SETI-55890 format. One record per atom (N, C-alpha, C): residue number from 1; residue in three letters; atom name; z negated, x, y. Coordinates in Angstrom, 2 decimals, always signed. Each point is the difference from the previous one (the first is absolute). Example, Ala and Ser with C-alpha at 12.3 -4.5 7.8 and 13.67 -1.06 7.14 Angstrom:
2
{rec 1, "ALA", "N", {-7.80, +13.19, -5.69}},
{rec 1, "ALA", "CA", {+0.00, -0.89, +1.19}},
{rec 1, "ALA", "C", {+0.00, +0.90, +1.20}},
{rec 2, "SER", "N", {+0.72, -0.35, +1.05}},
{rec 2, "SER", "CA", {-0.06, +0.82, +1.19}},
{rec 2, "SER", "C", {-0.73, -0.77, +1.09}},
***
This chain:
83
{rec 1, "UNK", "N", {-0.04, +0.93, -1.07}},
{rec 1, "UNK", "CA", {-0.21, -1.15, +1.26}},
{rec 1, "UNK", "C", {+0.68, +0.78, +0.95}},
{rec 2, "UNK", "N", {+0.24, -0.16, +1.05}},
{rec 2, "UNK", "CA", {-0.12, +0.41, +1.08}},
{rec 2, "UNK", "C", {-0.34, -0.47, +1.53}},
{rec 3, "UNK", "N", {-0.78, +0.85, +0.90}},
{rec 3, "UNK", "CA", {-0.40, -1.02, +1.33}},
{rec 3, "UNK", "C", {+1.11, -0.66, +0.19}},
{rec 4, "UNK", "N", {-0.34, -1.20, +0.90}},
{rec 4, "UNK", "CA", {+1.15, -0.26, +0.24}},
{rec 4, "UNK", "C", {+0.54, +0.26, +1.95}},
{rec 5, "UNK", "N", {-1.00, +0.65, -0.03}},
{rec 5, "UNK", "CA", {+0.24, +0.42, +1.61}},
{rec 5, "UNK", "C", {+0.47, +1.93, +0.79}},
{rec 6, "UNK", "N", {-0.14, +0.53, -1.57}},
{rec 6, "UNK", "CA", {+0.15, +0.90, +1.03}},
{rec 6, "UNK", "C", {+0.84, +1.07, -1.81}},
{rec 7, "UNK", "N", {-0.23, -1.11, -0.95}},
{rec 7, "UNK", "CA", {+1.05, +0.44, -1.11}},
{rec 7, "UNK", "C", {-0.52, +1.08, -0.74}},
{rec 8, "UNK", "N", {-1.39, +0.48, -0.23}},
{rec 8, "UNK", "CA", {-0.87, +0.88, -0.84}},
{rec 8, "UNK", "C", {+0.01, -1.05, -1.44}},
{rec 9, "UNK", "N", {-0.77, +1.06, -1.13}},
{rec 9, "UNK", "CA", {+0.39, -0.50, -1.49}},
{rec 9, "UNK", "C", {-1.68, -0.40, +0.18}},
{rec 10, "UNK", "N", {-0.67, -0.85, +0.11}},
{rec 10, "UNK", "CA", {-1.64, -0.48, -0.04}},
{rec 10, "UNK", "C", {-0.56, +0.79, -0.99}},
{rec 11, "UNK", "N", {-0.82, +0.83, +0.25}},
{rec 11, "UNK", "CA", {-0.82, +0.50, -0.86}},
{rec 11, "UNK", "C", {-1.32, -0.98, -0.39}},
{rec 12, "UNK", "N", {-0.46, +0.55, -1.54}},
{rec 12, "UNK", "CA", {-0.39, -1.35, -0.94}},
{rec 12, "UNK", "C", {+0.63, -1.51, -0.72}},
{rec 13, "UNK", "N", {+0.65, +0.36, +0.35}},
{rec 13, "UNK", "CA", {+0.72, -1.18, -0.68}},
{rec 13, "UNK", "C", {+1.01, +0.97, -1.45}},
{rec 14, "UNK", "N", {-0.25, -0.98, -0.39}},
{rec 14, "UNK", "CA", {+1.02, +0.48, -1.61}},
{rec 14, "UNK", "C", {-0.13, -1.18, -0.77}},
{rec 15, "UNK", "N", {+1.42, +0.32, -1.42}},
{rec 15, "UNK", "CA", {-0.82, -1.13, -0.85}},
{rec 15, "UNK", "C", {-0.85, -0.99, -0.27}},
{rec 16, "UNK", "N", {-0.01, -0.72, -0.60}},
{rec 16, "UNK", "CA", {-1.25, -1.36, -0.38}},
{rec 16, "UNK", "C", {-0.32, -0.99, +1.07}},
{rec 17, "UNK", "N", {-1.14, -0.81, -0.22}},
{rec 17, "UNK", "CA", {+0.77, -1.08, +0.62}},
{rec 17, "UNK", "C", {-1.08, +0.45, +1.77}},
{rec 18, "UNK", "N", {+0.63, -1.39, +0.98}},
{rec 18, "UNK", "CA", {-0.35, +0.44, +0.97}},
{rec 18, "UNK", "C", {-1.74, +0.73, +0.68}},
{rec 19, "UNK", "N", {-0.86, -1.20, -0.79}},
{rec 19, "UNK", "CA", {-1.66, -0.10, +0.21}},
{rec 19, "UNK", "C", {-0.44, +1.74, -0.23}},
{rec 20, "UNK", "N", {+0.87, +0.58, -1.44}},
{rec 20, "UNK", "CA", {-0.37, +1.15, +0.03}},
{rec 20, "UNK", "C", {+0.40, +1.28, +0.56}},
{rec 21, "UNK", "N", {+1.44, +0.16, +0.65}},
{rec 21, "UNK", "CA", {+0.97, +0.71, +0.57}},
{rec 21, "UNK", "C", {-0.61, -0.21, +2.22}},
{rec 22, "UNK", "N", {-0.61, -0.47, +0.20}},
{rec 22, "UNK", "CA", {+0.05, -0.66, +1.20}},
{rec 22, "UNK", "C", {-1.75, +0.67, +0.48}},
{rec 23, "UNK", "N", {+0.06, +0.85, +1.25}},
{rec 23, "UNK", "CA", {-0.67, +0.73, +0.07}},
{rec 23, "UNK", "C", {-0.97, -1.01, +0.93}},
{rec 24, "UNK", "N", {-1.20, +0.14, +0.38}},
{rec 24, "UNK", "CA", {-1.30, -1.11, +0.15}},
{rec 24, "UNK", "C", {+0.04, +0.50, +1.46}},
{rec 25, "UNK", "N", {+1.04, -0.50, +0.93}},
{rec 25, "UNK", "CA", {+0.16, +0.31, +1.63}},
{rec 25, "UNK", "C", {+0.75, -1.09, +0.64}},
{rec 26, "UNK", "N", {-0.05, +0.09, +1.22}},
{rec 26, "UNK", "CA", {+0.83, -0.64, +0.95}},
{rec 26, "UNK", "C", {+1.23, +0.03, -0.12}},
{rec 27, "UNK", "N", {+0.82, -0.74, -0.54}},
{rec 27, "UNK", "CA", {+1.56, +0.09, -0.04}},
{rec 27, "UNK", "C", {+0.14, +0.66, -1.33}},
{rec 28, "UNK", "N", {-0.71, +0.46, -0.64}},
{rec 28, "UNK", "CA", {-0.11, +0.88, -1.61}},
{rec 28, "UNK", "C", {+1.27, -0.92, -0.69}},
{rec 29, "UNK", "N", {+1.15, +1.49, -0.94}},
{rec 29, "UNK", "CA", {+0.91, -0.39, -0.51}},
{rec 29, "UNK", "C", {+0.95, -0.75, +0.95}},
{rec 30, "UNK", "N", {+0.17, +0.18, +1.47}},
{rec 30, "UNK", "CA", {+0.72, -0.93, +0.64}},
{rec 30, "UNK", "C", {+0.67, +1.25, +1.02}},
{rec 31, "UNK", "N", {-0.49, +0.71, +0.74}},
{rec 31, "UNK", "CA", {-0.55, +0.96, +1.28}},
{rec 31, "UNK", "C", {-0.01, +1.41, -0.64}},
{rec 32, "UNK", "N", {+0.79, +1.20, +0.49}},
{rec 32, "UNK", "CA", {-1.10, +1.00, -0.06}},
{rec 32, "UNK", "C", {-0.96, +0.46, +0.87}},
{rec 33, "UNK", "N", {-1.12, +0.61, -0.18}},
{rec 33, "UNK", "CA", {-0.50, +0.40, +0.36}},
{rec 33, "UNK", "C", {+0.00, +0.25, +1.58}},
{rec 34, "UNK", "N", {+1.25, +1.18, +0.17}},
{rec 34, "UNK", "CA", {+0.35, -0.13, +1.53}},
{rec 34, "UNK", "C", {-0.01, -1.35, +0.92}},
{rec 35, "UNK", "N", {+0.77, -0.80, -0.67}},
{rec 35, "UNK", "CA", {+0.87, -1.48, +0.56}},
{rec 35, "UNK", "C", {-1.76, -0.64, -0.08}},
{rec 36, "UNK", "N", {-0.35, +0.07, -1.02}},
{rec 36, "UNK", "CA", {-1.60, -0.86, +0.00}},
{rec 36, "UNK", "C", {-1.08, +0.45, +1.01}},
{rec 37, "UNK", "N", {+0.15, +1.23, +0.58}},
{rec 37, "UNK", "CA", {-0.93, +1.04, +0.93}},
{rec 37, "UNK", "C", {+0.54, -0.73, +1.48}},
{rec 38, "UNK", "N", {+1.42, -0.34, +0.04}},
{rec 38, "UNK", "CA", {+0.64, +0.02, +1.32}},
{rec 38, "UNK", "C", {+0.04, -1.16, +0.16}},
{rec 39, "UNK", "N", {-0.05, -1.18, -0.64}},
{rec 39, "UNK", "CA", {-0.37, -1.07, -0.22}},
{rec 39, "UNK", "C", {-1.17, -0.56, +0.81}},
{rec 40, "UNK", "N", {-0.93, +0.60, -0.74}},
{rec 40, "UNK", "CA", {-1.04, -0.27, +0.24}},
{rec 40, "UNK", "C", {-0.75, +0.65, +1.49}},
{rec 41, "UNK", "N", {+0.70, +0.86, +0.10}},
{rec 41, "UNK", "CA", {-0.06, +0.67, +1.95}},
{rec 41, "UNK", "C", {+0.44, -0.86, +1.11}},
{rec 42, "UNK", "N", {+1.62, -0.34, -0.71}},
{rec 42, "UNK", "CA", {+0.67, -1.25, +0.72}},
{rec 42, "UNK", "C", {-0.72, -0.92, +0.04}},
{rec 43, "UNK", "N", {-1.06, -1.03, -0.84}},
{rec 43, "UNK", "CA", {-0.72, -0.62, +0.27}},
{rec 43, "UNK", "C", {-1.00, -0.08, +0.88}},
{rec 44, "UNK", "N", {-0.69, +0.87, -0.11}},
{rec 44, "UNK", "CA", {-0.99, +0.43, +0.92}},
{rec 44, "UNK", "C", {+0.34, -0.04, +1.86}},
{rec 45, "UNK", "N", {+1.03, +0.72, -0.33}},
{rec 45, "UNK", "CA", {+0.64, +0.56, +1.68}},
{rec 45, "UNK", "C", {+0.08, -1.69, +0.09}},
{rec 46, "UNK", "N", {+0.91, -0.85, -1.03}},
{rec 46, "UNK", "CA", {+0.28, -1.66, +0.84}},
{rec 46, "UNK", "C", {-1.32, -0.95, +0.66}},
{rec 47, "UNK", "N", {-1.03, +0.45, -0.83}},
{rec 47, "UNK", "CA", {-0.93, -0.54, +0.05}},
{rec 47, "UNK", "C", {-0.96, +0.36, +0.91}},
{rec 48, "UNK", "N", {+0.20, +1.35, +0.32}},
{rec 48, "UNK", "CA", {-0.54, +0.75, +1.56}},
{rec 48, "UNK", "C", {+1.10, -0.24, +1.28}},
{rec 49, "UNK", "N", {+0.56, -1.38, -0.11}},
{rec 49, "UNK", "CA", {+0.92, +0.58, +1.23}},
{rec 49, "UNK", "C", {+0.98, +0.81, -0.15}},
{rec 50, "UNK", "N", {+0.26, +1.52, -0.04}},
{rec 50, "UNK", "CA", {+0.16, +0.86, +0.42}},
{rec 50, "UNK", "C", {+1.60, -0.21, -0.19}},
{rec 51, "UNK", "N", {+0.48, -0.54, -0.95}},
{rec 51, "UNK", "CA", {+1.16, -0.23, -0.51}},
{rec 51, "UNK", "C", {+0.37, -1.55, -0.25}},
{rec 52, "UNK", "N", {+1.66, -0.65, +0.16}},
{rec 52, "UNK", "CA", {-0.47, -1.38, +0.36}},
{rec 52, "UNK", "C", {+1.22, +0.24, -1.59}},
{rec 53, "UNK", "N", {+0.49, -1.12, -0.51}},
{rec 53, "UNK", "CA", {+0.28, -0.56, -1.12}},
{rec 53, "UNK", "C", {+1.72, +0.74, +0.07}},
{rec 54, "UNK", "N", {+0.71, +0.08, +1.39}},
{rec 54, "UNK", "CA", {+1.38, -0.01, -0.19}},
{rec 54, "UNK", "C", {+0.02, +2.15, +0.42}},
{rec 55, "UNK", "N", {-1.15, +0.16, -0.62}},
{rec 55, "UNK", "CA", {-0.26, +1.46, +0.14}},
{rec 55, "UNK", "C", {-0.03, +0.59, -1.42}},
{rec 56, "UNK", "N", {+0.06, -1.40, -0.97}},
{rec 56, "UNK", "CA", {-0.48, +0.76, -1.65}},
{rec 56, "UNK", "C", {+1.88, +0.09, -0.61}},
{rec 57, "UNK", "N", {+0.17, +1.33, -0.58}},
{rec 57, "UNK", "CA", {+1.02, -0.39, -0.60}},
{rec 57, "UNK", "C", {+0.69, -1.10, -0.94}},
{rec 58, "UNK", "N", {+0.75, -0.64, -0.08}},
{rec 58, "UNK", "CA", {+0.42, -1.21, -0.95}},
{rec 58, "UNK", "C", {-0.71, +0.33, -1.31}},
{rec 59, "UNK", "N", {+0.34, +1.47, -0.71}},
{rec 59, "UNK", "CA", {-0.01, -0.10, -1.23}},
{rec 59, "UNK", "C", {-1.43, -0.04, -0.28}},
{rec 60, "UNK", "N", {-0.90, +0.33, +0.53}},
{rec 60, "UNK", "CA", {-1.82, -0.40, +0.52}},
{rec 60, "UNK", "C", {-0.29, -1.09, +0.48}},
{rec 61, "UNK", "N", {+0.93, -0.81, +0.63}},
{rec 61, "UNK", "CA", {-0.86, -0.99, +0.54}},
{rec 61, "UNK", "C", {-0.27, -1.43, -1.22}},
{rec 62, "UNK", "N", {+0.67, +0.26, -0.54}},
{rec 62, "UNK", "CA", {-0.60, -1.14, -1.43}},
{rec 62, "UNK", "C", {-1.23, +0.43, -0.53}},
{rec 63, "UNK", "N", {-0.14, +0.98, -0.26}},
{rec 63, "UNK", "CA", {-1.57, +0.85, -0.53}},
{rec 63, "UNK", "C", {-1.08, +0.30, +0.82}},
{rec 64, "UNK", "N", {+0.10, -0.20, +1.46}},
{rec 64, "UNK", "CA", {-0.76, -0.28, +0.84}},
{rec 64, "UNK", "C", {-0.53, -0.97, -0.14}},
{rec 65, "UNK", "N", {+0.83, -0.96, +0.10}},
{rec 65, "UNK", "CA", {-0.23, -1.58, +0.13}},
{rec 65, "UNK", "C", {-0.59, -0.85, -0.82}},
{rec 66, "UNK", "N", {-0.20, +1.39, -1.39}},
{rec 66, "UNK", "CA", {-1.06, -0.58, -1.18}},
{rec 66, "UNK", "C", {-1.23, +0.55, +0.20}},
{rec 67, "UNK", "N", {+0.00, +1.11, +0.23}},
{rec 67, "UNK", "CA", {-1.54, +0.79, +0.50}},
{rec 67, "UNK", "C", {-0.63, -1.19, +1.31}},
{rec 68, "UNK", "N", {+0.72, -0.63, +0.63}},
{rec 68, "UNK", "CA", {-0.45, -0.87, +1.23}},
{rec 68, "UNK", "C", {-0.37, -1.35, -0.75}},
{rec 69, "UNK", "N", {+0.72, +0.06, -0.68}},
{rec 69, "UNK", "CA", {-0.49, -1.57, -0.56}},
{rec 69, "UNK", "C", {-1.35, +0.09, -1.40}},
{rec 70, "UNK", "N", {+0.60, +0.97, -0.70}},
{rec 70, "UNK", "CA", {-1.53, +0.23, -0.81}},
{rec 70, "UNK", "C", {-0.81, +0.31, +0.32}},
{rec 71, "UNK", "N", {-0.04, +0.76, +1.49}},
{rec 71, "UNK", "CA", {-1.32, +0.60, +0.11}},
{rec 71, "UNK", "C", {-1.24, -1.29, +1.08}},
{rec 72, "UNK", "N", {+0.91, -1.27, +0.35}},
{rec 72, "UNK", "CA", {-0.46, -0.51, +1.29}},
{rec 72, "UNK", "C", {-0.58, -1.17, -1.15}},
{rec 73, "UNK", "N", {+0.55, -0.54, -0.88}},
{rec 73, "UNK", "CA", {-0.48, -0.71, -1.02}},
{rec 73, "UNK", "C", {-1.39, +0.15, -0.84}},
{rec 74, "UNK", "N", {-1.19, -0.36, +0.30}},
{rec 74, "UNK", "CA", {-1.17, +0.26, -0.43}},
{rec 74, "UNK", "C", {-0.20, -0.62, -1.63}},
{rec 75, "UNK", "N", {-0.83, +0.48, -1.10}},
{rec 75, "UNK", "CA", {+0.33, -1.20, -0.96}},
{rec 75, "UNK", "C", {-0.81, -0.29, +0.04}},
{rec 76, "UNK", "N", {-0.33, -1.35, -0.70}},
{rec 76, "UNK", "CA", {-0.47, -1.08, +0.17}},
{rec 76, "UNK", "C", {-1.57, +0.05, -1.18}},
{rec 77, "UNK", "N", {-1.26, +0.17, +0.44}},
{rec 77, "UNK", "CA", {-1.04, -0.17, -0.49}},
{rec 77, "UNK", "C", {-0.61, -1.02, -0.55}},
{rec 78, "UNK", "N", {-0.10, +0.25, -1.61}},
{rec 78, "UNK", "CA", {-0.54, -0.91, -0.68}},
{rec 78, "UNK", "C", {-1.14, -0.43, +0.08}},
{rec 79, "UNK", "N", {-0.89, -0.49, +0.36}},
{rec 79, "UNK", "CA", {-1.49, -0.12, -0.49}},
{rec 79, "UNK", "C", {-0.26, -1.41, -0.73}},
{rec 80, "UNK", "N", {-1.31, +0.44, -0.88}},
{rec 80, "UNK", "CA", {-0.09, -0.62, -0.97}},
{rec 80, "UNK", "C", {-1.24, -1.07, +0.97}},
{rec 81, "UNK", "N", {+0.56, -1.30, -0.96}},
{rec 81, "UNK", "CA", {-1.49, -0.69, +0.76}},
{rec 81, "UNK", "C", {-1.14, +0.16, -1.10}},
{rec 82, "UNK", "N", {-1.45, -0.08, +0.34}},
{rec 82, "UNK", "CA", {-1.09, -0.08, -0.40}},
{rec 82, "UNK", "C", {-0.02, -1.76, -0.60}},
{rec 83, "UNK", "N", {-0.24, +0.04, -1.30}},
{rec 83, "UNK", "CA", {-0.35, -1.50, -0.16}},
{rec 83, "UNK", "C", {-1.84, +0.16, -0.35}},
***
């Protein structure tokens, strides 16, 4: 498998089921390390308002948007009712 943004071969992906070959990190098995790092930096700069969405390269916009969506959603906390 190759990184869709830069074309590098993804490390840690090989033969076998996806759950066994996918690294446990953000965009694991999708983006290479350097593109993941760049995406997170762009997301941070976007949140700090040092850049705008227009400043982000088109090949990274899709992934930056996913990071923004994933970090703004808070997981629902389930509470157990005592009887």
